[in-house]
N, C-alpha and C positions, 0 to 999 in steps of 0.2 A: 556614631549616632550624633551627629551635629545638630539635630534639633532635640535632643534628649535633655531631661532635667539632671542636673548634677546634684545629688543628694547627700552624697558622702562617700564611705568607702566599705567594701565588704568587710565582714567581721567573722573571725574565727572563733566559734564558740567553744570548741574543744580546748584551744590553747589560750582563750580569753585574750586575744589581741586584735587590733585592727590591721587588715592587710594593706598592701600597696595598691590593690586594684579598685579604681573608682567605681562607685555605685551609680548608674544611671537609670533613669525611668522614662519610658516613651510617653509623652504627654497624650497622645491619641488614645492611650489605654484608659484616660479619665473619661471618655466618652461613654464607657460603661460604669463610670462613677467610682467613688472611692470612700472608704471609712477608716478613720484613724481612731484607735482605742489605746488608752493608757491612763494609768492612775496619776495622780498629782505627783510631780517630781520625776516622771518617767521621760520627759523631754518631748512630750506630744506637741506642745505649743511650738517649740523650736523647730521640729520637723514641718509642721504646717506653715511657719514662717518661710522656711526654706523652699517648700513647694510653691508658695506664692511669690517668692523673690524670682524663682526660675520662670514662672508663668509671665511675670512682668518683663524679665529680660527677653522673652520671645514674643512680646507684644500682644499678649493675651489678655483682654479686658476681663475683669472680675468684679462681681457683687459680693461683699464680704460682710457677714453679719456677726457683730461682736457683742455677745451678751455681758462679758466680764471686764473688758478693757484691754486685752492683751494685744489686739490687733492694732492698736494705736502705735505700737512700736514700728509698724511697716513705714512711718513716716520719718523715722530717725535715721536719715541717710548722713553719713558723716565720711565722705571719701577721703578728706584730709586726715582723718583720724587725730584732730587736734583735741588737746585736753579741754580747751575752752567750749568745744562743741558738746562735749559730754556733760559738763558741770551743771547746766540748768535742769538736768534730768535725773541728777542723783539724789538720793534720799539723804538729807543732812543728819537725820538721826542714825543711819547706818554709819556714816563717817564719824559721827560723834563716839558711837560705841567702839569703832576700831581705833579711836584716838587719832584721827587724822583730820587736818583741814580740808575744806571742800576743794581747794586747788590741789592738794596732794592726792585726795580720792580720785579726782578728774584724771590727774596725770597717771595714776595707777591703773585706771579703767581704760584710758587710751592705750596704754602699753599692753594691757591683757588683750584688748581687742586686735591691736597690731599683731601681737604674737599668734593669736588663734587664727586669724586669717591667713598669716604667712604659712602656718602649719598646714592648712587645707589648700593652699595654692592659689589663694584669692588675691589679686593685686588691685592697684588703685584704678587701673582702666575699667575693670569689671565693676568696681563700686560706682564709678562715674556713669557707666552704662546703665546700672540699676536706677540711680537716681534720676536720669534723664529718659527712663524707658517709658514711663507712664506718667499720667496725671494723678496724683494721690489727693484725697480729701476725705474729711470725716464728717459725716452727717449725724446730727442729733435730733430725731424726731421727738416733738414735745419739749425741747429746750433750745436755747439760742447759744448754748456754749460752743457749739460748732456750727455747721450750716444747717439751719432748720428746714424741715421737710413739710410741705403742706399736705397733710394727709387727706384733707377734705377734697383735694383735687382728684384723688383716686375715684371719687364718685362720679366724675365726668365721664360722659360717652367717650370711648377710646378712639373714636374717629374711624372705625372699621365698617364697611357695608355690612348691614345685618343679615342680609340673605346670603352673602358669600362666606361670612364668618360666624355663622349663627352658633355653631357647636362651641367655638372658642369663647364668644361672648356670653353664652349661657353658663358655661364653667366659671368665667370670671364673675359673673353675677353671683352664682352660687357661693363662691369663696368670699366675695365682698360682704354679702348678707350675713353669712356665718361670722365673719370677723366683727361686724358691727353688734350683732346680737351677744356674741361673746363678750364684748366689752360691757354689756348691762347685765351680765350674769347668766345668759342662756348658754349652758355648755352641753356638749354632746348631742347636739341636735341632729335629728333625722330630717333631711330637707323634704322628704316625702310626707312626713307625719306632722312636722311642726307648723301649725297655722300661722305663727309670726314668721317663719321662714318663707313659707308659700306666698304670704301677702307681700312682703318686702321683695322677693324675687320678681313678683309679677309687676310691682310698681317700677322697678329698675327696667324690666323688659319692655315694658309699655313706653317708657321714655326713651331708651336707647334704640329701640327698634324705629322709633320716628326721628332718630338723629338728634335727640335732645338731652342734655345734662340734667342731673338731679342732684341738688346739694342737700345737706342734712336738714336744714330749715325747710326746704320744699318736702323732703322726704316725710318730715313730722306731719306737715299740713296734710300731705296725701294719706297718710295712715288714717287721719280722722275723716277725710272726704275723698275716697279713692276715685280716680277717673276711670273706673271699671264698673260694669254692671253686674258681672258674675265672676266668680272663681270656681273654675269647673263647671259642673252642673248646677251649682247653687248660687242664689243671689249673694252678693258680698256681705250684706247684714245677717243672712242666715248662716253663712259660713263662719264669720268673725263678727259678732255683734258690736255695735257702735261703742258701748260701754267698755268693753274689753280692749277695743282698738285704742280707746282714749287712754287707757292704762298703759298700753305699750307706748303711746305717743309720748306720755308724761316721762316714762323712763328715759327714752332717747333725749327728751328736751333737758333733762338733768346734765347730761353731758354737754349740750350746746350752751347751757347757762353757766356751767361751771367756770370760773375764773381760770382754773389750772388747765383748761382745755384750750385757752386762747392761743397758745404757741402752736397747737396742731393746726391752726387755721393759716399760719404764715409760713413763708420759706419757699423753697424750689418746689415746683410740682414733682408728682410721682410718675418720673419719666425715665423708664429703663434705658431707652435708646441714648438719652444724654448721659446717662451713668456709664454707658460702654464706651463711648468715643468723645474726646474732647473736640473743640472746634478746630484746633490746630492738627487734627487727624491722628493724634496720639491715643493709645488705649487709656481707659480710666481704671483705676483701682479704687472703688467707692466703698469706703468703710462705714457702715451704720452701727454707731455707738449706742447701746441700749441699757448700759449698766445703771443708768440714773432711773429708768422706769420701773413702776411696780409690775408684777407678773401679768395682770390683765392687760396693761397697756403694751408690754412687750409682745404678748400673744397677738393683739390687735394688729401691730405694726408688722411682725413678721408674716401674718396671714395676707395682709394687704400686699406687702412687697412680693410674697411668693406668687399671688394671683397676677400681679402686674408682670412679673417675669415670665410667668407661664403664658400670658397673652402675647408678650412680645416674641417668645420662642416659637409660638404656634405661627407666627407670621412671617418667620424666616424661611429661607429656602433650604432644602434638605443637603446635608454634607456628610461625609465620612471622617472628617478631621475635626480637631477640637477648635470650636469657634470663641466660646466664652466659658467662665468658670463661675459657679455659685458655691461659696464656702461659708459654712456655719460652725463657728467655733465651739459651741456646745449644744448638742441636740436634745438634752434632757428636756422633757415635757413637751416637745414639739412634734415628735414622730413616736409616741409610746406604743407598746403593744397591746394595752388593754382598754383603751378608750379613744375618742376622736375628738381631739381639740380642733379648732378652726384651721389651724396650720396643716393638719395631717393630710387632707384630701389634696390641695394643690402640689404639696410635696410628693404624695405618692403618684400622682399623674406625671409629674416631670421624671420621677426615677423610671417610670415606665416608658415615656416617650421622648425624653430629651436627647437620647443617643442619635435619633434621626436627624435632629437639628444642630448637632455639634455642641450641645451645652453640658458641660461636664459638672457633676455635683460631688462636692467633697464635704463629708461630715465627720464631725470629731465628738467624742464622748469620753468620760472618765469611766463610766460604769456600763458594762454590756448590758445590764438589765433595762437601761433607759430606751433602748431600740427595739423597734418591731422588725424582727428579722425577715418575716415574710415580705415586709415593705421592702426591705433591703436586699431581696433576692437578686436584683439587677445590679447590685454592687459587684464590679469585677475585681477591685483592688482592696485588699484589707491590709492596712499597716498596723501591726499589733506590737504594742510595747509592753513594759512591765505592768502587771495587774496586781491589784490589792490583795485579793484572796484567791484560794484555790476553787471557791465557788464561781468567782467572777470568770475564771479560766474555763471552768466546764461549761458555764453558760455560754460564753463565746464559742466554744467548740461546738456545743448543740446548736447555735445559731448558724454557724458556717455550714454544718450538715443539713440543717433545715432549709438554708438557702440554696441548696443544690449544688454544692461545690463537688463535682465528680471527681476531682484529683486530690481530694482532702485525704490525707494520711493522718488520722487523728492522733495516733500514737506518736508519730514524729513530731507534730505540731505541739502536742502536750509537753514533751520534753524540751522542746525549743523554747516555749514560752516560760517554762519553769527557770531556764538559765539566763533570762535577760536581765540586764542592768540598765542604769541610766543611759539615755540617748542611743540604746541599741534596740532595733526594730526587726521584725519579721515582715516580710512582704509576702502576702499570699495573693498571687495575681492569676486570674483564669487564663491570661495570655502567655503565661510562663509555665514551663514544664514542671517546676517544683519550687517550693518557696526559698526565698532568699533572706539572708541576715546581714544586716549593714549597720553601720554607725553613721549617725547624722553628722553633716558637716558643720562648721562654724557659720552662724548667721551673719549675713552682710550688714543687716540693720542692727543697730544696738538694741538688745533686749533689756529694756529698763524695767519690765514686769508691768502689771496693770497700772494705767495712768488714770488719774482722777479726772472728774469733768472739768475742773477748774484749770486743768493743763491744756485742754483741747483747743482753745483759741491760740495759745502759743504753739501748738502742733501745726495747725492749720497755716498759721503765719510762716511757720518754718518752711513750708513747701509752697507758699504763696497761694493758699486756696481760700476762696470765698465764694459767695453765692452771686457774684457780679454777673457771670456769664454762663448760663444754662448749669448752674452748680457746679462751675469749674473754678478758675482760679485769677480771675482778673481783679485786681484790688479795687475796693469801692471807694468811689469818690467821697470826700468829706463834705457833709452838709454844712451850709452857712447859716441856716436857721433850723430850729428844732421846735416841734410842737410840744405845748405843755399846757397843764390845767384841764379843768373840765370843759371849757368851751373850745379847746384847740387853738389857743392863741399862739403867736409866734415870738420867739425869744431871739433878740440879735446876739450872735455869737462873736465877740471881738476878734481881731485878727490875732493869729498866734495861739489862741486857746482852743483845745480840742476835748470837749466833754464827750461822754459817750453818745453815739449817734442813735436816734430813736429807731433807725433802721436796724439796729443790732441791739435788741433790748437785753436788759441785764439778766444774767443767769442766776441772780442771787434768789434766795427764797424769800421767807417772811420779812416783812418790813421792819426797820428800826423804829422805836417808839419816840426818838427824838423829835420834837416839834420844831416848826420853824420859828425863827427869831427876828423881829425888826430890830436892827442895830446900826444906827446912824454913827458914823465916824468910826467904824470898825477897823478901818486902816490905821487910825491914829493910835488904837489900842493893840496893835499887833506889829510884828516885826519880820522882815525877811530872814533875820537871823534865828536859828532855832535855839531855844534855851537848853543849857546843859542839864541832863538828868543826874540825879545823885550818883556818886561813885559806886561802881558795883552793881548798879540797877539795870536791867535789860530794857531796851528801847525798840518799839515796833511802829510800823506805818501801815495802818489799815488801808486796804486798796480802795480807789475810786471805781466802784462797780455798780452803782445805782445811775441810771440814765435820767437825764433832766426831766423828760415827761414824768417819770415814775416819782422823781423827788418832788416835783411840784404837787402831783396828785396826792402824795403821802402827806405833804405839808397843808393840804387843803387851801391851796392858793390858786387864784385865778389871776393870771398876769397879763398886763395890757401889751399893746403893740409897741410901746416905747420901752419895756422891760429889756434889760441887756445884762449878760453875765460878765461881771468884772473880774473874776479870779477864783482861787481857792484859799480858804483859811483852814489851818490845822488847830484843833483844841485838844489839849491834853485829857486823857482819861486813864483809869487804872485798869489794866487787863490781867486776868488770871485764869489759868486752865489747867486742870489735872486729869490725869488717866487713873482711874481705880480698878485695880485688877481683883477679881472674885474667883477663889479657887476653893472648892469643897469636894473632896473625894467621894464622900457618901452620896452626895446628891449628882455627881458627874458634872459638877458645875466648874466651867472655865470661860469666864466672860470679863468684858471690860466696859467701863461705863465713863464717859467723858462729861465733866462738869465744868463750865466756864462761865465767867461774868466779865461784863464791861461796865464799869462805874463811871458814867458821863460826868456827874457832878458830885464828887465825894465831899462829904462833911469835913470841914476843916479840922476838926478835932480828931479825925480818923475813925468816926463811929459809922459802921457800914452795915446794912442790911443786905447781906449777900444774896438772899433768896429773891430780893426785889430787883436784882441786877443781873439775873440769869439771862445769857444770851449765847447763841451758838457763834463761836469765833473761828476764823481760819487758823489752820496750823501755822506754826512759825514760818515754814517753807512757803506758805501761800500769802504771806504778807508782802507789801512791796519792798523791795530792797532799799529804797530811798524814797524821800518825799518828792512830790512834784516840783520841779524846779521854779514854777510859777507860784508855788504856794507861800502864804504867810503864816506866822505863828503867834498864838496868844502866850501869854506869860505862864509860868509854871508856879502854881501856888501850893500852899499846905493843903493836904498832907502829902501831895506828890512831889514836894520839894525838901520834905523832911526825912532824912535817911532812917532815923529811929522809928518813926510812925510807919514807914514802908515795911521795915524788918518786922515790925509788930503785926501789921496787916497780912504780911506773908504767912506768918504763923496762924493768925486768926483764920485766913482762907483755909488753910490745910486742916485745922481743926474742924472748921464748918464742913468741909468736904467729908470728914471722917464721920461726923455726927449725922449728916443728912443723906448719906450714901447707903442704900440698901438694894439688893437683889431679892426678889421674891421667887422662891421655889414652890411649885405645887407638889403635894405629897399625898399618896394614898397608901397609908402605912398597912392597912389589913392586906392589900394586895402587893405590898413591897414595891411600888412603883413611884417614880419621881420624875418631874419634868422641869428642865431649866427654862429661863424667861423667853428663849426664842421658840419655845412649843406653846402654841395657842391653847386656850381653854378647851375648844372643840377638839384638837388634836388629842389632848390628854385624856379627855373624857372617852374619846374613841379607843385610845389605848387601854384605859381601865376596862371598858365594856368588852373589849377582846380578851383581856386577861381573864376577866370573871367569867366570860362565856366558856374559855378553854378550860378553866378549872371546874365549872359546873359541868361541863361535858364529861370530863374525867370522873366526877362524883357520881354522876348519873349513871355512867357506863358500869362503875363499880357496884352501886347498889342494884342495878338491873340484871347484872351478869348471873347470879344464882337462879333467879327466876327465869331468865331467858333459857337456862340449860333445862329447867323442869318443863318449859314450854316446849323445847325441842324433843325432849324425850316423849312427852304427852302427844306432840305432833306425829311422832313415829309410831305410837301405839294406836292412834286414830286411823293412820293410813293403813296399818296392818289389819285392823279389825274391819275396816271398809272393805278391804280385799277379801277378807273371809266372808263378809255378809255377801259380797257379790258371788263368791262361789257357792255360799249355802243357798242363796236365790236360785242360782242356776241348777244346783242339785234337786231343790224342792220342785222346780218346774219339771225336771226329768222324772222325779218320783210320781208326781201327779200323773204325767203322761203314761209312765208305766202301769199305774194303778188303773187307769182308764182302759188302757189296752187289755189288761187282764180281766176286767169286767166284760168287756166285749167278747173276749175268748170264751168266757164262761157261758154266756148267752148262746153264743153259736155252737158250743159243745154240749149244750144241755141234753141233746138227744144221743149222744154216744160217748164213750170212753169213760175214764174213771171220775165220778162226780166228786169223790173224796180228795183225790189229788188236785182237783181244779178249785176246790174251796180252800185248801191249804196254800195254795200259791196266791190267791186273792188276799188272804189275811196277812201274808207276809209283806206283800206290796203296800197294804194299808199301814202297817207297823212302820215300814221305812219312810212313808211320806209324813207321818206324824213326828217321827224323829227329825226329819229335815226341817219341819215347821218349827219345831223346838230350838234347833239350832240357829235359824234366821231370828226368832223372837229374842234369844239370848244375845245375838249380836247387837240388835237394835238397841235393847236395854243397856248393853255395856257402852254403846256409842252415847246414848243419852247421859250416862254417867261421866263419860269423858268430857261431853260439852259442858256439863255443869262444872266439872273440875278446870276446864280451859277458862271459862268466865271468871272463877275464883282467882286463878293465877294472874289474868289479865288485870284485874282489879287490884290485886296485890302489887303487881308491877307499877301501875299508875300511881298508887300510893308512895311507893318507894321512890320513884322519880320525882314526885311532887316534893317529898321530904328532903331529897338531895338537891333540888334545885332552890329550894326557899331561901337559903342564907346568901346566895350570890349576888341576887338582884340588889340588895340594899348596899352592898359593898361598893358598887360602882361610884355612888354619889358621896362616899365617905372621903372627900378631899379637903385637904387643909393647905393654908399658905404659910410657908416658913420663911420668914424674913431672914436674909443671910447678911450680916454686917462684914465690912471689910477689915482687913488687918492694916494698922497704921503702915507696916512696911510695905504693903502692897499699893500704896498711894504714890503716884509719880507725878511731880509737878512738871508740866509741859512748858508752861511760860508764866511769867510774872513780871510785870514791869509797867512802864509808861507806854501807852499806845495813843498815837497821835491819830485823832479822828478828823477826817476831811469833810468839809462843807463847801457847797457852791455859794458864792455871792452874787446875788441877782439885784441890780440897780432898778428901783421903780418908784417913780414920783418923789424923788429926792431921798429915799431911805434905802437901806440895803437889808435884803431878806437872806438870811441863812437857811439853806436846805441840806440836809444830811446827804452826802454823796457815797456813804457807804451802806451796804445792805448786807445783813448776815447771810451766810451761804446756807 
């Protein structure tokens, strides 16, 4: 199997050991798609990393959706296995707890990786082959931490002939419109019933069918004044009145006007072909990092990306072999069984149709309940790892059966899954005769775990990735002038000085409140030599992470054409950060709170109002390891130069953190329910309502049960009496007929026979008829009594139900908030010491303007 994926070795579950037989997987089996299921710690991510490594080695392009940050590890190629390669990606806190220096931790990690790879027969040549096999890059929609993606470009016409590709473009429009409306709160839309969806889809269709693009600004204008006369058989204004269209336009305009949405408008275009193959011909592994986005924006991007990928797929020629791979690291919420988010329909269509185009889809999840098994009935390969509960296992087996796995032996799979350990997986493949059990091999990339957004620039730099060439990896040329100020003035950049380029905006969050300062002669009051901090006091260097344009705008400065950046200056500040751990078993509380301050201009006497200096600070690992070599430093004055004052401030800060740190837990004591801070008010109210409803239903059932039994008994009596009434009425009819016949016989026989005998017979028939009438009357009267009894019981039951229901409605709203203070022992001081704050120095009109070059993350 020269083209097979080497994923590990077969595993002997009976003897709990790995065999010597290598486990290979045929990549063409992925044309029928794959699913990886396993709880946290099962090795699911490691298996998926191995699959993606093998795909890269065989030249297979891949689109990789990374909601958590694990897939960033795919860029950590270290073929030399040198300790210095690993060191930047190690967690200093882990090394500290292990009692190791960073150098020792890096050496140990390198040795561990060297031994692990050797054990699995992976040599340096294979590591080099992986590093050179594909172009790797991390894209960050809505952020400039990685390569930003211009999402609004997805609204442009795809450049396909409308008549030839009408079906493809119509599906692309439906997915695009669903994603846009989902971003403003329209969920579970029915494209056939939703007026909003129908209107927007028609606007896109009108534009695209004429070969015209439509951006968000134009879309908002067309909502107000559609270029259409009718929607279906109705005039536009009758179908969707102008006032209601304006409300929709305002909702979309809120997105366009939001400053946070600016980064969605810049970056590389949404171009699947460019993300599949680099200009040098190599395949691309394009990772879309989404951990920084809120849920609504994640859904928005995933939906648009899936729609773009589907359009690309449908324009390819047919093939029976694997052409490209779509991998999503966590499918939770994107393909659910019970509702229809914007991402579901394009994913469903690709799962059904991608095989014909050679696009393999690989999906991973921790919880089997997250997946719509009917949607995944086309998945031919299931990699099953350790599951958290027996319920998860049974749900998975139910799903496999509902997915139509003809060869499924439920009992065998049940036993196999129960025996799994870490990194041990079952492969259930429709292309194989029976399930296989294997242990995953050692990953060739270094698995550092989920990496933060702050580390993404270094990751892309590690592999030479930038947005310079079609979203690939040509380094970006340094700009000699940068735009700043409200009027777009140009700042001269002196030779040798490299501030952040405006083409790469800062990834930092809210702005520092430090104002700009006019400081003539600042160089005379500063030095290239950094002042020594008091003995035993930590020292930090805040990163230069604010771009010059943003620094000028935040300072409220309009700089003229002659303004020039002359350098950096560092000013000392007091930085402190603590992590507060809250644990309360009664309320199931296990949470952490970070409190940090940056005191820019501390009082010389050491009097600090900590609450007025609250600021989000980078972790110590995210600080610059050293100051910029071109920077100058101001003097270190009291209290920052006084060891005794600093020791006192350290204690004061810890006491302040203890006094002011609280976590509020919601409680509903009558119902015995509690909610930790991560549960919203609405979620807790729903949980209380559900609990009250369940208990109310139990109380109602108990109160109604005896009356229900009486009603059932009475219903049986009524049924019996109705049957008897029917029989009596039949008999009465017969008796009446017999009586009439007897009368007729008497008349006819009046001239012959025994007159006495005929009279006796007539009287007998009359008596029987009267008797039948009495029986009918008796049944009717009895049924009337039963009906009155039924009404009485129904009213009694209603009263009992109302009495049983009454108390539970009020209990739902009996919610209190319980503030939980921390224990002093649970406060961990993360950093405390002197932090050097960088400022740009800009010369203008004979004066020097300082502008803060650091921005809180």
